[in-house]
C-alpha positions as CSV (number, residue, x, y, z in Angstrom):
1,M,70.6,62.0,57.3
2,K,67.1,60.9,58.4
3,S,65.8,64.1,57.4
4,I,67.5,64.1,54.0
5,F,66.4,60.6,53.1
6,A,62.6,61.4,53.8
7,L,62.8,65.0,52.0
8,V,64.6,63.1,48.8
9,F,61.8,60.5,49.1
10,T,59.1,62.8,49.1
11,L,60.4,64.7,46.3
12,S,60.9,61.4,44.6
13,F,57.2,60.3,45.4
14,F,56.0,63.5,44.0
15,I,57.7,63.4,40.7
16,T,56.5,59.9,40.1
17,N,52.9,60.8,41.0
18,Y,53.5,63.8,38.7
19,A,54.7,61.8,35.8
20,Q,51.3,59.2,36.1
21,N,49.0,60.2,33.6
22,K,46.7,57.0,34.0
23,G,43.4,58.3,35.5
24,T,43.8,61.7,35.0
25,F,40.9,64.1,32.8
26,Y,41.7,67.0,30.7
27,I,39.6,69.8,29.1
28,Y,40.8,72.5,26.9
29,W,39.3,75.7,25.0
30,G,41.5,77.5,22.2
31,W,40.9,78.9,19.0
32,N,41.8,77.6,15.3
33,E,43.2,78.9,11.7
34,D,42.2,76.8,8.8
35,S,43.2,76.5,5.2
36,Y,41.1,74.2,2.5
37,S,41.9,72.5,-0.7
38,K,39.7,73.3,-3.8
39,S,36.5,71.6,-4.1
40,D,33.8,70.4,-7.0
41,I,30.2,71.6,-5.2
42,H,27.5,69.6,-6.7
43,F,23.9,71.4,-6.5
44,K,20.8,69.5,-7.3
45,G,17.1,70.6,-6.5
46,N,13.8,71.4,-8.3
47,G,14.8,72.8,-12.0
48,Y,18.5,72.4,-11.4
49,D,21.6,70.0,-11.2
50,F,25.0,71.5,-11.8
51,T,28.7,71.2,-10.5
52,L,31.2,74.0,-9.9
53,H,34.6,72.8,-10.1
54,D,37.8,73.6,-8.3
55,V,36.4,76.3,-6.3
56,E,38.2,78.2,-3.6
57,A,37.1,78.7,-0.2
58,K,38.9,80.3,2.8
59,D,38.4,80.5,6.5
60,K,37.3,83.8,8.6
61,P,39.5,84.4,11.4
62,L,39.0,87.4,13.8
63,P,41.9,89.7,15.3
64,F,42.8,88.3,18.6
65,G,41.7,90.4,21.6
66,L,39.6,90.4,24.6
67,K,36.6,91.2,22.7
68,P,34.9,89.0,21.4
69,H,37.3,85.6,22.1
70,F,36.9,86.2,26.1
71,Q,33.0,87.8,25.7
72,L,30.9,85.4,27.5
73,D,28.0,86.0,25.4
74,K,30.0,85.9,22.1
75,I,32.7,83.4,22.7
76,T,31.9,80.8,20.3
77,I,32.0,83.6,17.3
78,P,35.7,83.2,17.0
79,Q,36.8,80.0,15.2
80,T,37.4,77.7,18.4
81,N,38.3,74.4,19.7
82,V,37.1,72.6,22.7
83,R,37.9,69.2,24.0
84,I,37.4,66.8,27.2
85,G,39.9,63.7,27.4
86,Y,40.8,61.1,29.6
87,F,44.0,59.0,29.9
88,I,43.6,55.1,29.9
89,N,47.3,54.7,30.4
90,D,50.3,56.9,31.0
91,K,51.0,57.1,27.2
92,W,47.4,57.2,25.6
93,D,44.3,59.4,26.2
94,I,40.9,59.6,24.3
95,S,39.0,62.6,23.8
96,L,35.6,64.4,22.1
97,G,35.6,67.2,21.2
98,V,34.2,70.3,18.6
99,E,36.2,72.1,16.2
100,H,34.3,75.3,15.5
101,M,36.0,75.8,11.7
102,K,34.6,78.4,9.3
103,Y,34.4,78.0,5.6
104,V,33.7,80.8,3.4
105,M,33.5,80.6,-0.6
106,T,35.8,83.2,-2.1
107,Q,33.3,85.5,-4.1
108,N,33.6,86.7,-7.6
109,Q,36.1,84.0,-8.5
110,N,35.7,82.1,-12.0
111,V,35.2,78.7,-11.7
112,K,33.7,76.2,-14.6
113,I,30.5,74.8,-14.3
114,D,29.0,71.7,-15.8
115,G,24.8,71.0,-15.7
116,Y,21.8,72.7,-16.3
117,I,19.7,75.2,-14.6
118,E,15.8,75.8,-15.3
119,T,14.4,78.0,-12.8
120,D,13.2,81.4,-14.5
121,S,16.2,82.9,-13.6
122,D,18.7,84.9,-15.2
123,F,21.2,81.7,-15.2
124,D,19.0,79.4,-16.8
125,G,20.9,77.3,-19.5
126,V,23.0,74.4,-20.2
127,Y,26.3,74.4,-19.1
128,N,29.1,72.2,-20.6
129,G,32.4,73.3,-19.3
130,N,31.5,77.0,-19.4
131,T,33.1,79.7,-17.2
132,I,30.8,81.5,-14.8
133,K,31.6,84.0,-12.4
134,L,30.2,83.8,-8.6
135,T,29.2,86.8,-8.1
136,E,26.7,87.4,-5.1
137,D,23.5,87.4,-7.2
138,F,24.2,84.1,-8.2
139,L,25.7,82.3,-5.1
140,T,26.8,83.0,-1.8
141,F,28.3,79.8,0.3
142,E,29.7,79.5,3.9
143,H,29.6,77.2,6.9
144,T,30.3,80.1,9.3
145,D,28.0,79.1,11.9
146,G,30.2,76.9,11.2
147,L,32.2,74.1,9.9
148,N,31.4,72.1,13.0
149,Y,33.7,68.7,13.2
150,I,32.3,66.9,16.0
151,S,35.3,64.1,16.5
152,S,36.5,61.7,18.9
153,E,40.2,61.0,19.0
154,I,43.1,58.7,20.6
155,T,46.4,60.4,21.2
156,Y,49.6,58.8,22.0
157,N,52.0,61.1,24.8
158,E,55.6,61.0,24.9
159,N,57.0,63.2,27.5
160,L,60.2,64.6,26.4
161,L,61.8,65.9,29.3
162,K,61.7,62.1,30.8
163,L,63.5,61.1,27.5
164,A,66.1,63.7,28.1
165,K,66.6,62.3,31.6
166,I,65.1,65.7,33.1
167,N,63.0,65.4,36.1
168,S,60.7,68.5,36.9
169,K,57.8,68.6,39.4
170,H,56.6,72.2,38.0
171,F,57.2,71.3,34.1
172,Q,56.0,68.9,31.6
173,V,56.7,69.2,27.8
174,N,55.0,66.4,25.6
175,L,54.7,65.5,22.2
176,L,51.5,64.2,20.9
177,L,50.6,62.3,18.0
178,G,47.0,60.9,16.9
179,G,44.2,60.8,14.8
180,G,40.4,61.2,14.9
181,I,36.9,60.3,13.3
182,G,33.9,62.4,13.5
183,V,30.9,64.2,12.2
184,L,30.2,67.4,10.3
185,V,27.1,69.5,11.6
186,P,27.4,72.8,9.8
187,K,24.9,75.6,10.0
188,T,25.2,76.4,6.1
189,N,24.8,79.9,4.8
190,A,23.9,79.5,1.0
191,K,21.7,81.7,-1.2
192,L,21.2,80.5,-4.8
193,W,19.7,83.6,-6.9
194,N,16.7,84.3,-5.6
195,Q,15.8,81.1,-3.6
196,E,15.7,81.7,0.1
197,R,18.2,79.9,2.3
198,H,18.2,77.2,5.0
199,D,19.4,78.9,8.1
200,A,19.7,75.6,10.8
201,F,22.2,73.6,11.8
202,H,22.0,69.7,9.7
203,L,24.2,66.4,9.9
204,S,25.6,66.8,6.7
205,G,28.8,64.2,6.5
206,Y,31.7,62.9,8.1
207,G,35.6,64.1,8.5
208,M,38.9,62.4,9.6
209,N,42.1,63.9,10.8
210,L,46.1,63.0,12.0
211,K,47.4,65.4,14.2
212,A,50.8,66.1,16.0
213,G,51.3,68.6,18.8
214,L,53.1,70.1,21.8
215,N,51.8,69.7,25.1
216,V,53.5,72.1,27.7
217,V,52.4,71.1,31.5
218,L,52.5,73.9,34.4
219,F,52.4,73.1,37.7
220,K,50.5,69.6,37.6
221,Y,47.0,71.2,36.6
222,F,47.4,73.8,33.9
223,F,48.7,73.5,30.0
224,L,49.0,74.8,27.2
225,Q,49.1,72.9,24.0
226,T,49.3,73.5,20.2
227,N,48.1,71.3,17.1
228,A,48.7,70.8,13.4
229,K,45.9,68.8,12.3
230,F,45.7,67.6,8.4
231,G,42.4,65.9,7.4
232,Y,39.1,65.0,5.0
233,I,35.7,66.1,5.1
234,D,33.1,64.4,3.0
235,M,29.5,66.5,3.0
236,P,27.1,64.4,0.8
237,S,24.3,66.0,2.5
238,I,24.3,70.3,2.5
239,R,20.9,71.7,2.9
240,T,21.2,74.8,0.7
241,T,17.5,76.5,0.8
242,Q,14.3,75.9,2.4
243,Y,13.4,73.3,0.9
244,S,14.6,69.8,1.7
245,S,14.9,68.6,-2.1
246,D,17.5,71.4,-2.3
247,T,20.8,70.2,-1.4
248,A,24.3,70.2,-2.3
249,N,27.4,67.9,-2.0
250,Q,31.2,68.6,-1.3
251,N,34.3,67.0,-0.3
252,F,37.8,68.6,0.3
253,L,41.4,68.5,2.5
254,F,42.0,70.8,5.2
255,L,44.7,71.9,7.7
256,E,44.2,73.1,10.6
257,N,46.6,75.2,13.3
258,D,45.1,75.9,16.9
259,I,46.8,77.2,20.0
260,V,44.5,76.0,23.4
261,F,44.8,76.0,27.1
262,G,43.3,73.6,29.4
263,F,43.1,72.0,32.7
264,R,44.1,68.5,34.4
265,F,42.5,67.0,36.9
266,K,41.4,63.7,38.4
267,L,38.2,62.5,40.0
């Protein structure tokens, strides 16, 4: 009887410790797919000031495989997520991470344009709701290295197995609800007619998001997780050419779905 009591006590102690999140760190890595609302993009510089209305864009996911998703020298080429967090108590964690999304304007779409262009190019003129086709010789516009959203988040964690009165020392399923706020540091690949592009990272704006997810913990230390994020991005300072006077601005909504894997630990 003493042996049985000792075994039950030991298992109960282990399960209780396993359920305690407070003081636990975590880190994860994974990949995302994204969709974006249409947006108005305003371009302004020496000799031009115009707005393109309801511009469509999409992301740029790569087919999943060992290459390049697990190649150390190319691991940041796909649309990736990395985040490190800390549980301030059993229910809440705070974190800091980067969403490396990609944003590609759909080429050859027809949009409305307002404003003027006076740059000795084939596109000079005054526009007032005219329709223009976004051909490559007029405009290419991407945040592909990438649409980098650096954010802090706070997340509520609810152990679904515990709610269901199920205790397991090897398995945990958590519902995640939270939100975040951060800054956008894209490397924008834009080309306006014959202008030389600006090709460097630039602090361009801010974003905010809400999220819901599911987290599955295996053997206390390892986990798989999926998140759905809905957010808003506003970039009032996008660099477009080699000249600092040439800028663009836009704002749009985004929906991100990601899947990540990670590791939990205590120091």
